[in-house]
C-alpha positions in Angstrom: 24.3 -97.2 9.6 28.1 -96.7 9.5 29.7 -92.9 8.6 30.1 -94.2 5.2 26.5 -95.0 4.5 25.9 -91.6 5.9 27.9 -89.9 3.7 26.6 -92.0 0.5 23.2 -90.8 1.7 23.9 -87.0 1.9 25.8 -87.2 -1.3 22.5 -88.7 -2.8 20.5 -85.7 -1.1 22.8 -83.1 -2.4 22.5 -84.6 -5.8 26.3 -85.0 -6.5 28.7 -87.5 -8.3 31.5 -89.5 -6.8 33.9 -87.4 -8.9 32.5 -84.2 -7.8 32.8 -84.8 -4.0 36.3 -86.4 -4.8 37.2 -83.1 -6.9 36.1 -81.2 -4.0 37.7 -83.3 -1.8 41.0 -82.9 -3.4 41.2 -86.9 -4.0 41.4 -89.4 -7.2 37.9 -90.5 -8.0 39.0 -94.2 -7.5 40.0 -93.3 -4.1 36.6 -91.7 -3.4 34.7 -94.7 -5.0 36.8 -97.6 -3.2 36.1 -95.8 0.1 32.2 -95.7 -0.3 32.2 -99.1 -1.5 33.8 -100.3 1.7 37.1 -101.5 -0.2 39.1 -98.9 1.7 38.6 -97.9 4.8 39.4 -93.8 5.3 41.6 -92.3 7.8 40.3 -89.3 10.3 41.8 -86.9 7.7 40.1 -88.0 4.7 36.9 -88.3 6.5 37.4 -84.5 7.5 38.1 -83.7 3.9 35.3 -85.7 2.5 32.7 -84.0 5.1 34.2 -80.6 4.3 33.6 -81.0 0.7 30.0 -82.3 1.8 29.4 -79.0 3.6 28.8 -81.1 6.8 30.1 -81.7 10.3 32.1 -84.5 11.5 31.6 -85.3 14.8 33.6 -87.9 16.7 32.0 -89.9 19.7 33.7 -91.5 22.5 32.1 -95.1 22.3 31.2 -96.6 25.8 33.0 -99.7 26.2 30.9 -102.5 28.3 32.9 -104.7 30.7 
């Protein structure tokens, strides 16, 4: 499950519409829709704004690289 899938699931659980999350995150609804649909990749700053809007914490972990 990708981070966007997780964000979408949390939005569903909170019974929020896309425009509501976009408004809370201070972004245009169309841009949020593009991110959630996978058309646009969000920056870390944008992800932080979205997770703040949902009231959740964004945690970034270093991926293990196999040699």
